[in-house]
PASETOR-605166 format. One line per field, with one value per residue: x, y, z of N, C-alpha, C in turn; residue number from 1; chain. Coordinates in nm, 2 decimals. Layout:
n.xx = c(X|...)
n.yy = c(Y|...)
n.zz = c(Z|...)
ca.xx = c(X|...)
ca.yy = c(Y|...)
ca.zz = c(Z|...)
c.xx = c(X|...)
c.yy = c(Y|...)
c.zz = c(Z|...)
n = c(NUM|...)
chain = c(A|...)
% end
This chain:
n.xx = c(-12.23|-12.44|-12.53|-12.74|-12.94|-13.03|-13.28|-13.33|-13.34|-13.10|-13.01|-12.84|-12.64|-12.57|-12.47|-12.35|-12.39|-12.29|-12.19|-12.43|-12.56|-12.39|-12.42|-12.70|-12.69|-12.62|-12.81|-12.85|-12.91|-13.15|-13.28|-13.23|-13.07|-13.04|-12.88|-12.89|-12.62|-12.41|-12.51|-12.39|-12.13|-12.07|-12.07|-12.30|-12.51|-12.74|-13.01|-13.29|-13.25|-13.05|-13.19|-13.38|-13.22|-13.14|-13.37|-13.43|-13.24|-13.26|-13.56|-13.71|-13.68|-13.73|-13.60|-13.52|-13.52|-13.45|-13.61|-13.50|-13.54|-13.59|-13.83|-14.12|-14.37|-14.28|-14.13|-14.32|-14.41|-14.20|-14.19|-14.40|-14.35|-14.12|-14.23|-14.38|-14.23|-14.15|-14.27|-14.15|-14.01|-13.99|-13.98|-13.77|-13.79|-13.68|-13.68|-13.69|-13.68|-13.41|-13.44|-13.52|-13.77|-14.04|-14.14|-14.40|-14.67|-14.63|-14.55|-14.77|-14.94|-14.81|-14.83|-15.11|-15.20|-15.10|-14.85|-14.56|-14.32|-13.98|-13.88|-13.62|-13.29|-13.35|-13.29|-13.36|-13.57|-13.81|-13.84|-13.91|-14.15|-14.33|-14.30|-14.43|-14.67|-14.76|-14.81|-15.03|-15.36|-15.26|-15.08|-14.71|-14.43|-14.12|-13.91|-13.62|-13.34|-13.06|-12.81|-12.58|-12.47|-12.54|-12.37|-12.17|-12.14|-12.08|-12.28|-12.49|-12.64|-12.80|-13.03|-13.19|-13.24|-13.36|-13.61|-13.74|-13.79|-13.99|-14.20|-14.24|-14.37|-14.64|-14.77|-14.93|-14.74|-14.50|-14.16|-13.84|-13.53|-13.17|-12.96|-12.66|-12.45|-12.14|-11.98|-11.95|-12.04|-12.26|-12.47|-12.55|-12.62|-12.82|-13.01|-13.03|-13.14|-13.40|-13.47|-13.58|-13.48|-13.13|-12.93|-12.64|-12.32|-12.12|-11.87|-11.85|-12.03|-11.87|-11.74|-11.87|-11.78|-11.61|-11.77|-11.78|-11.53|-11.21|-11.05|-10.77|-10.66|-10.70|-10.54|-10.29|-10.26|-10.31|-10.03|-9.87|-9.94|-9.84|-9.57|-9.53|-9.57|-9.38|-9.15|-9.19|-9.17|-8.90|-8.81|-8.56|-8.36|-8.08|-7.79|-7.67)
n.yy = c(1.38|1.14|0.81|0.76|0.92|0.87|0.80|0.61|0.29|-0.01|-0.29|-0.59|-0.73|-1.03|-1.40|-1.56|-1.77|-1.72|-1.48|-1.33|-1.41|-1.28|-0.97|-0.96|-0.94|-0.65|-0.36|-0.18|-0.27|-0.36|-0.57|-0.83|-0.93|-1.12|-1.33|-1.53|-1.52|-1.44|-1.66|-1.86|-1.79|-1.79|-2.08|-2.22|-2.53|-2.63|-2.48|-2.45|-2.55|-2.37|-2.12|-2.17|-2.23|-1.96|-1.81|-1.93|-1.87|-1.59|-1.50|-1.25|-1.06|-0.89|-1.09|-1.13|-1.37|-1.50|-1.58|-1.78|-1.92|-1.87|-1.85|-1.72|-1.86|-2.03|-1.89|-1.79|-2.00|-2.12|-1.86|-1.87|-2.10|-2.02|-1.80|-1.92|-2.04|-1.87|-1.58|-1.37|-1.37|-1.22|-1.20|-1.22|-1.11|-1.07|-0.76|-0.82|-1.14|-1.29|-1.27|-1.01|-0.96|-0.81|-0.81|-0.75|-0.90|-1.11|-0.97|-0.83|-1.08|-1.20|-1.01|-0.94|-1.16|-1.15|-1.17|-1.06|-0.87|-0.82|-0.66|-0.66|-0.58|-0.34|-0.04|0.21|0.51|0.44|0.17|0.16|0.31|0.12|-0.11|-0.03|0.03|-0.23|-0.36|-0.49|-0.45|-0.45|-0.58|-0.57|-0.42|-0.40|-0.18|-0.26|-0.08|-0.04|0.14|0.17|0.00|0.19|0.41|0.28|0.33|0.58|0.74|1.02|0.84|0.95|1.19|0.97|0.78|0.98|1.03|0.80|0.71|0.91|0.84|0.60|0.64|0.68|0.50|0.26|0.08|0.05|0.05|0.21|0.03|0.10|-0.02|-0.23|-0.06|0.12|0.25|0.37|0.59|0.61|0.51|0.75|0.92|0.78|0.81|1.10|1.11|1.03|0.77|0.44|0.23|0.08|-0.13|-0.34|-0.47|-0.68|-0.61|-0.33|-0.27|-0.33|-0.12|0.11|0.16|0.40|0.59|0.93|0.96|1.11|1.32|1.40|1.20|0.96|1.02|1.00|0.71|0.62|0.72|0.54|0.33|0.27|0.28|0.10|-0.12|-0.09|-0.17|-0.41|-0.57|-0.51|-0.32|-0.12|0.14|0.15|0.35|0.52)
n.zz = c(6.38|6.48|6.59|6.75|6.69|6.46|6.19|6.00|5.97|6.06|5.87|5.90|5.65|5.52|5.51|5.67|5.93|6.23|6.19|6.19|6.41|6.57|6.53|6.62|6.85|6.88|6.91|6.78|6.51|6.34|6.15|5.91|5.58|5.35|5.03|4.74|4.64|4.86|5.05|4.88|4.90|5.13|5.14|5.18|5.16|5.19|5.13|5.26|5.53|5.62|5.63|5.83|6.08|6.10|6.17|6.40|6.54|6.54|6.61|6.66|6.49|6.13|5.86|5.54|5.28|4.95|4.65|4.37|4.13|3.80|3.66|3.68|3.76|3.91|4.08|4.22|4.34|4.52|4.68|4.83|4.97|5.09|5.27|5.45|5.65|5.88|6.11|6.08|5.86|5.53|5.16|4.95|4.59|4.25|4.07|3.78|3.55|3.44|3.18|3.13|3.17|3.36|3.66|3.76|3.78|3.92|4.15|4.21|4.25|4.48|4.66|4.68|4.80|5.08|5.10|5.24|5.09|4.92|4.70|4.47|4.36|4.22|4.05|3.92|3.90|3.72|3.75|4.04|4.03|3.86|4.04|4.25|4.14|4.07|4.36|4.59|4.77|5.15|5.24|5.38|5.22|5.11|4.88|4.74|4.64|4.46|4.57|4.58|4.36|4.19|4.22|4.15|3.90|3.82|3.89|4.09|4.35|4.52|4.45|4.33|4.54|4.74|4.62|4.53|4.81|4.89|4.70|4.80|5.02|4.96|4.99|5.22|5.50|5.35|5.27|5.14|5.08|5.09|4.92|4.90|5.00|5.02|5.18|5.51|5.55|5.37|5.55|5.69|5.46|5.36|5.56|5.55|5.30|5.38|5.32|5.45|5.52|5.55|5.41|5.53|5.51|5.71|5.73|5.72|5.91|6.12|6.16|6.30|6.54|6.49|6.45|6.46|6.59|6.67|6.47|6.47|6.63|6.50|6.26|6.40|6.49|6.21|6.14|6.33|6.28|5.99|6.06|6.26|6.10|5.89|6.04|6.15|5.90|5.84|5.70|5.53|5.39|5.21|5.23|4.96)
ca.xx = c(-12.27|-12.50|-12.60|-12.87|-13.02|-13.06|-13.43|-13.28|-13.29|-12.98|-13.03|-12.69|-12.65|-12.49|-12.52|-12.27|-12.49|-12.20|-12.20|-12.57|-12.59|-12.33|-12.49|-12.82|-12.68|-12.62|-12.94|-12.84|-12.95|-13.32|-13.32|-13.15|-13.12|-12.94|-12.93|-12.82|-12.49|-12.39|-12.49|-12.30|-11.98|-12.04|-12.07|-12.43|-12.53|-12.90|-13.10|-13.41|-13.18|-12.96|-13.28|-13.45|-13.13|-13.15|-13.49|-13.43|-13.14|-13.29|-13.69|-13.78|-13.62|-13.73|-13.54|-13.54|-13.48|-13.48|-13.64|-13.40|-13.58|-13.59|-13.98|-14.24|-14.48|-14.17|-14.08|-14.44|-14.39|-14.12|-14.20|-14.54|-14.29|-14.04|-14.32|-14.43|-14.07|-14.18|-14.39|-14.05|-13.97|-14.03|-13.95|-13.70|-13.84|-13.61|-13.75|-13.75|-13.63|-13.28|-13.47|-13.57|-13.93|-14.06|-14.20|-14.55|-14.78|-14.57|-14.55|-14.96|-15.02|-14.78|-14.91|-15.27|-15.22|-15.08|-14.73|-14.45|-14.26|-13.91|-13.85|-13.48|-13.21|-13.38|-13.18|-13.37|-13.75|-13.91|-13.86|-13.95|-14.31|-14.36|-14.35|-14.55|-14.84|-14.82|-14.83|-15.19|-15.38|-15.20|-14.91|-14.60|-14.32|-13.99|-13.84|-13.45|-13.27|-12.91|-12.76|-12.41|-12.44|-12.57|-12.29|-12.04|-12.18|-12.08|-12.44|-12.49|-12.77|-12.89|-13.14|-13.29|-13.29|-13.45|-13.74|-13.79|-13.86|-14.11|-14.27|-14.30|-14.49|-14.79|-14.86|-14.87|-14.66|-14.40|-14.04|-13.71|-13.38|-13.07|-12.87|-12.52|-12.35|-12.01|-11.91|-12.03|-12.13|-12.39|-12.57|-12.59|-12.67|-12.96|-13.09|-13.07|-13.25|-13.52|-13.48|-13.64|-13.38|-13.00|-12.86|-12.52|-12.24|-12.06|-11.74|-11.88|-12.07|-11.76|-11.67|-11.93|-11.72|-11.52|-11.83|-11.76|-11.36|-11.12|-10.99|-10.63|-10.63|-10.71|-10.43|-10.20|-10.29|-10.26|-9.88|-9.80|-9.96|-9.76|-9.46|-9.50|-9.58|-9.24|-9.06|-9.21|-9.15|-8.78|-8.77|-8.42|-8.33|-7.93|-7.75|-7.61)
ca.yy = c(1.24|1.05|0.67|0.76|1.01|0.78|0.73|0.49|0.15|-0.07|-0.42|-0.63|-0.81|-1.11|-1.52|-1.65|-1.76|-1.69|-1.35|-1.28|-1.39|-1.15|-0.88|-0.98|-0.87|-0.53|-0.31|-0.07|-0.39|-0.40|-0.66|-0.92|-0.96|-1.26|-1.32|-1.67|-1.50|-1.43|-1.78|-1.95|-1.75|-1.87|-2.22|-2.28|-2.61|-2.64|-2.34|-2.41|-2.56|-2.23|-2.03|-2.22|-2.23|-1.82|-1.80|-1.98|-1.78|-1.45|-1.49|-1.12|-0.91|-0.92|-1.14|-1.19|-1.48|-1.51|-1.68|-1.78|-1.95|-1.79|-1.88|-1.67|-1.98|-2.16|-1.81|-1.80|-2.11|-2.06|-1.75|-1.89|-2.19|-1.92|-1.70|-2.01|-2.04|-1.77|-1.44|-1.25|-1.37|-1.15|-1.28|-1.12|-1.14|-0.96|-0.67|-0.88|-1.25|-1.28|-1.21|-0.85|-0.96|-0.76|-0.93|-0.70|-1.03|-1.20|-0.88|-0.85|-1.20|-1.23|-0.92|-1.00|-1.29|-1.09|-1.21|-0.94|-0.91|-0.74|-0.64|-0.64|-0.56|-0.19|0.07|0.34|0.55|0.38|0.06|0.20|0.34|0.01|-0.18|0.03|0.02|-0.37|-0.41|-0.50|-0.49|-0.36|-0.61|-0.48|-0.44|-0.34|-0.19|-0.22|0.01|-0.09|0.26|0.14|-0.03|0.30|0.50|0.25|0.36|0.77|0.84|1.01|0.79|1.01|1.20|0.84|0.75|1.06|1.03|0.65|0.72|1.00|0.74|0.50|0.71|0.71|0.36|0.21|-0.03|0.05|0.13|0.19|-0.01|0.13|-0.14|-0.26|0.03|0.11|0.29|0.38|0.74|0.56|0.52|0.89|0.97|0.71|0.90|1.23|1.12|1.00|0.64|0.39|0.11|0.05|-0.28|-0.32|-0.59|-0.67|-0.56|-0.20|-0.28|-0.36|0.02|0.18|0.20|0.49|0.70|1.07|0.94|1.25|1.26|1.38|1.08|0.90|1.07|0.94|0.59|0.57|0.72|0.46|0.15|0.28|0.29|-0.04|-0.21|-0.08|-0.20|-0.54|-0.60|-0.51|-0.26|-0.02|0.17|0.17|0.51|0.51)
ca.zz = c(6.31|6.63|6.57|6.84|6.64|6.29|6.19|5.92|6.05|5.99|5.86|5.86|5.54|5.49|5.53|5.79|6.08|6.31|6.22|6.19|6.58|6.68|6.52|6.65|6.99|6.89|6.96|6.62|6.45|6.33|6.09|5.86|5.45|5.26|4.89|4.69|4.59|5.01|5.07|4.78|4.92|5.28|5.15|5.22|5.06|5.23|5.13|5.38|5.67|5.65|5.69|5.94|6.16|6.09|6.21|6.53|6.61|6.52|6.60|6.67|6.38|6.00|5.77|5.41|5.19|4.81|4.54|4.28|3.98|3.66|3.64|3.74|3.86|4.02|4.19|4.31|4.44|4.59|4.78|4.92|5.07|5.22|5.38|5.56|5.74|6.01|6.07|6.07|5.71|5.40|5.06|4.81|4.46|4.16|3.97|3.66|3.56|3.34|3.01|3.15|3.20|3.45|3.77|3.80|3.80|4.04|4.26|4.24|4.30|4.61|4.75|4.70|4.92|5.17|5.10|5.28|4.95|4.92|4.56|4.49|4.22|4.17|4.00|3.87|3.93|3.61|3.85|4.17|4.00|3.83|4.19|4.34|4.06|4.12|4.48|4.59|4.93|5.23|5.27|5.39|5.12|5.08|4.76|4.74|4.56|4.47|4.57|4.61|4.24|4.10|4.23|4.07|3.74|3.81|3.89|4.24|4.43|4.67|4.41|4.36|4.68|4.79|4.50|4.59|4.94|4.85|4.62|4.88|5.12|4.90|5.02|5.38|5.50|5.22|5.29|5.08|5.13|5.07|4.90|4.85|5.05|4.99|5.29|5.65|5.53|5.36|5.63|5.71|5.36|5.38|5.68|5.54|5.20|5.39|5.31|5.58|5.56|5.47|5.46|5.55|5.53|5.83|5.72|5.73|6.03|6.21|6.17|6.36|6.64|6.45|6.42|6.56|6.62|6.67|6.34|6.52|6.72|6.36|6.18|6.46|6.47|6.10|6.14|6.43|6.19|5.88|6.11|6.30|5.96|5.84|6.14|6.15|5.76|5.84|5.56|5.53|5.24|5.22|5.15|4.83)
c.xx = c(-12.32|-12.56|-12.73|-12.97|-13.08|-13.21|-13.40|-13.26|-13.21|-13.02|-12.88|-12.71|-12.53|-12.53|-12.43|-12.39|-12.39|-12.21|-12.33|-12.62|-12.50|-12.37|-12.63|-12.82|-12.67|-12.76|-12.94|-12.92|-13.08|-13.36|-13.22|-13.17|-13.02|-12.97|-12.86|-12.66|-12.39|-12.38|-12.41|-12.16|-11.97|-12.03|-12.20|-12.45|-12.70|-12.95|-13.18|-13.34|-13.14|-13.11|-13.36|-13.34|-13.12|-13.26|-13.47|-13.35|-13.19|-13.43|-13.74|-13.73|-13.66|-13.62|-13.55|-13.45|-13.54|-13.53|-13.54|-13.46|-13.58|-13.75|-14.06|-14.33|-14.35|-14.14|-14.18|-14.44|-14.33|-14.11|-14.32|-14.41|-14.20|-14.11|-14.37|-14.35|-14.13|-14.25|-14.31|-13.99|-14.03|-13.90|-13.89|-13.75|-13.75|-13.72|-13.82|-13.63|-13.47|-13.30|-13.52|-13.72|-13.97|-14.16|-14.33|-14.64|-14.75|-14.57|-14.71|-15.01|-14.98|-14.85|-15.05|-15.26|-15.14|-14.91|-14.62|-14.32|-14.14|-13.83|-13.71|-13.43|-13.29|-13.26|-13.24|-13.54|-13.83|-13.95|-13.97|-14.14|-14.36|-14.43|-14.44|-14.72|-14.88|-14.85|-14.97|-15.24|-15.29|-15.07|-14.83|-14.52|-14.22|-13.93|-13.68|-13.41|-13.12|-12.83|-12.63|-12.39|-12.49|-12.46|-12.17|-12.05|-12.16|-12.16|-12.42|-12.64|-12.85|-13.02|-13.25|-13.36|-13.40|-13.63|-13.79|-13.87|-13.96|-14.21|-14.35|-14.40|-14.61|-14.87|-14.82|-14.82|-14.55|-14.27|-13.93|-13.59|-13.26|-12.99|-12.76|-12.44|-12.25|-11.93|-12.00|-12.09|-12.26|-12.49|-12.64|-12.67|-12.79|-13.04|-13.15|-13.16|-13.39|-13.57|-13.48|-13.52|-13.28|-12.97|-12.72|-12.44|-12.16|-11.93|-11.76|-11.95|-11.97|-11.68|-11.74|-11.91|-11.62|-11.60|-11.81|-11.57|-11.31|-11.04|-10.80|-10.57|-10.59|-10.58|-10.32|-10.18|-10.28|-10.09|-9.86|-9.86|-9.87|-9.59|-9.46|-9.48|-9.44|-9.14|-9.06|-9.16|-8.96|-8.73|-8.64|-8.39|-8.17|-7.88|-7.67|-7.47)
c.yy = c(1.18|0.95|0.71|0.83|0.97|0.80|0.64|0.38|0.07|-0.22|-0.48|-0.73|-0.91|-1.30|-1.63|-1.65|-1.72|-1.56|-1.23|-1.33|-1.30|-1.03|-0.88|-0.92|-0.71|-0.48|-0.23|-0.16|-0.43|-0.49|-0.73|-0.93|-1.06|-1.24|-1.49|-1.63|-1.48|-1.57|-1.86|-1.88|-1.79|-2.00|-2.31|-2.39|-2.63|-2.52|-2.33|-2.46|-2.43|-2.15|-2.09|-2.23|-2.05|-1.76|-1.83|-1.92|-1.63|-1.44|-1.35|-1.01|-0.96|-0.98|-1.19|-1.26|-1.47|-1.60|-1.71|-1.87|-1.83|-1.80|-1.79|-1.74|-2.00|-2.01|-1.80|-1.88|-2.13|-1.95|-1.77|-2.02|-2.11|-1.85|-1.79|-2.06|-1.99|-1.63|-1.34|-1.25|-1.30|-1.22|-1.18|-1.17|-1.01|-0.88|-0.74|-0.98|-1.21|-1.22|-1.06|-0.84|-0.88|-0.83|-0.86|-0.83|-1.11|-1.11|-0.88|-0.97|-1.21|-1.14|-0.93|-1.11|-1.27|-1.15|-1.08|-0.99|-0.81|-0.74|-0.60|-0.59|-0.42|-0.10|0.19|0.34|0.47|0.24|0.05|0.23|0.21|-0.09|-0.15|0.04|-0.11|-0.42|-0.40|-0.52|-0.41|-0.45|-0.55|-0.49|-0.36|-0.35|-0.14|-0.22|0.00|0.10|0.27|0.06|0.10|0.38|0.45|0.30|0.49|0.82|0.86|0.94|0.88|1.08|1.07|0.83|0.84|1.03|0.90|0.68|0.79|0.93|0.63|0.55|0.71|0.57|0.31|0.10|-0.06|0.10|0.08|0.11|0.06|0.03|-0.13|-0.08|0.04|0.14|0.36|0.52|0.73|0.56|0.66|0.96|0.91|0.78|1.03|1.23|1.08|0.83|0.57|0.26|0.10|-0.09|-0.31|-0.43|-0.57|-0.62|-0.40|-0.18|-0.28|-0.19|0.09|0.26|0.34|0.61|0.85|1.03|1.07|1.23|1.31|1.27|0.95|0.91|0.98|0.81|0.55|0.58|0.62|0.34|0.18|0.24|0.13|-0.13|-0.24|-0.15|-0.33|-0.62|-0.59|-0.45|-0.15|0.03|0.24|0.31|0.48|0.55)
c.zz = c(6.46|6.57|6.64|6.77|6.50|6.30|6.08|6.01|5.96|6.01|5.83|5.72|5.52|5.54|5.58|5.93|6.21|6.34|6.25|6.33|6.62|6.66|6.54|6.81|6.99|6.85|6.83|6.49|6.44|6.26|6.01|5.73|5.42|5.12|4.85|4.67|4.73|5.05|5.00|4.82|5.08|5.27|5.21|5.13|5.06|5.27|5.27|5.50|5.71|5.71|5.80|6.06|6.21|6.21|6.33|6.61|6.61|6.47|6.58|6.59|6.24|5.91|5.65|5.34|5.06|4.73|4.46|4.17|3.90|3.57|3.72|3.80|3.98|4.14|4.28|4.38|4.57|4.70|4.87|5.04|5.16|5.32|5.47|5.67|5.85|5.96|6.08|5.92|5.60|5.30|4.96|4.69|4.35|4.07|3.84|3.65|3.45|3.19|3.00|3.14|3.32|3.57|3.85|3.82|3.91|4.19|4.31|4.29|4.45|4.72|4.80|4.79|5.03|5.23|5.12|5.16|4.98|4.78|4.55|4.38|4.14|4.15|3.94|3.88|3.86|3.72|3.93|4.14|3.93|3.92|4.24|4.28|4.06|4.24|4.51|4.73|5.03|5.29|5.29|5.27|5.12|4.93|4.78|4.62|4.57|4.46|4.53|4.44|4.14|4.10|4.17|3.94|3.71|3.85|4.05|4.25|4.51|4.60|4.38|4.46|4.73|4.72|4.55|4.73|4.95|4.81|4.73|4.99|5.06|4.87|5.17|5.37|5.40|5.27|5.17|5.15|5.03|5.03|4.87|4.87|5.04|5.11|5.39|5.62|5.49|5.43|5.67|5.59|5.33|5.47|5.64|5.42|5.22|5.40|5.46|5.64|5.51|5.52|5.42|5.59|5.65|5.84|5.74|5.84|6.15|6.27|6.26|6.48|6.61|6.44|6.49|6.61|6.59|6.57|6.39|6.58|6.57|6.31|6.26|6.44|6.35|6.10|6.19|6.32|6.07|5.94|6.17|6.18|5.89|5.90|6.11|5.99|5.75|5.75|5.59|5.38|5.27|5.18|5.06|4.85)
n = c(1|2|3|4|5|6|7|8|9|10|11|12|13|14|15|16|17|18|19|20|21|22|23|24|25|26|27|28|29|30|31|32|33|34|35|36|37|38|39|40|41|42|43|44|45|46|47|48|49|50|51|52|53|54|55|56|57|58|59|60|61|62|63|64|65|66|67|68|69|70|71|72|73|74|75|76|77|78|79|80|81|82|83|84|85|86|87|88|89|90|91|92|93|94|95|96|97|98|99|100|101|102|103|104|105|106|107|108|109|110|111|112|113|114|115|116|117|118|119|120|121|122|123|124|125|126|127|128|129|130|131|132|133|134|135|136|137|138|139|140|141|142|143|144|145|146|147|148|149|150|151|152|153|154|155|156|157|158|159|160|161|162|163|164|165|166|167|168|169|170|171|172|173|174|175|176|177|178|179|180|181|182|183|184|185|186|187|188|189|190|191|192|193|194|195|196|197|198|199|200|201|202|203|204|205|206|207|208|209|210|211|212|213|214|215|216|217|218|219|220|221|222|223|224|225|226|227|228|229|230|231|232|233|234|235|236|237|238|239|240)
chain = c(A|A|A|A|A|A|A|A|A|A|A|A|A|A|A|A|A|A|A|A|A|A|A|A|A|A|A|A|A|A|A|A|A|A|A|A|A|A|A|A|A|A|A|A|A|A|A|A|A|A|A|A|A|A|A|A|A|A|A|A|A|A|A|A|A|A|A|A|A|A|A|A|A|A|A|A|A|A|A|A|A|A|A|A|A|A|A|A|A|A|A|A|A|A|A|A|A|A|A|A|A|A|A|A|A|A|A|A|A|A|A|A|A|A|A|A|A|A|A|A|A|A|A|A|A|A|A|A|A|A|A|A|A|A|A|A|A|A|A|A|A|A|A|A|A|A|A|A|A|A|A|A|A|A|A|A|A|A|A|A|A|A|A|A|A|A|A|A|A|A|A|A|A|A|A|A|A|A|A|A|A|A|A|A|A|A|A|A|A|A|A|A|A|A|A|A|A|A|A|A|A|A|A|A|A|A|A|A|A|A|A|A|A|A|A|A|A|A|A|A|A|A|A|A|A|A|A|A|A|A|A|A|A|A|A|A|A|A|A|A)
% end
């Protein structure tokens, strides 16, 4: 395993400004993604203010911000506003609304107007194909497939991600994102599947220093951790 040989691009996924600024210092991080759930967890109260702070702090890499209406016309208006915030901004649009209505017309309207869209919450190949059928013009697009959530259902996401990446290559400026990874190995799996981008939370990115670590050394450090914690806790087992 060699991080320098990866072709998949690593995007940091989060909504804490300090963490995003710190990750921007790492040359391995090629972009950033956010979503309303991450923002809520981070205590963000002013959506636009936060977004503008992020854009000022990281002006040189792609950043995704998501619409949050459940009405397609309102989504369109929100998307146009978000897209105006910066040249490095792309707009996340859910593949359906909460009524399971497909966002095809919205995708067509935005892409035909040159908006860089990131179609999110995709789970199966049928959705990938439907999104591709509705992209218009040559505006860039991301197709965000939630591989981690697919795996959560007991399904192997790799065949789906491989096929999605192949489909994306039939349109220029279109890339598949391996979203919601659960562990560091997913970065290498995404690379092997031919996926162009993987979005990774900071808690997983903080493990990048472990790549290639000697397993014997890692075993010893684990034994030392268990021993040290037992001593610190003052554990004892009295003789019976």
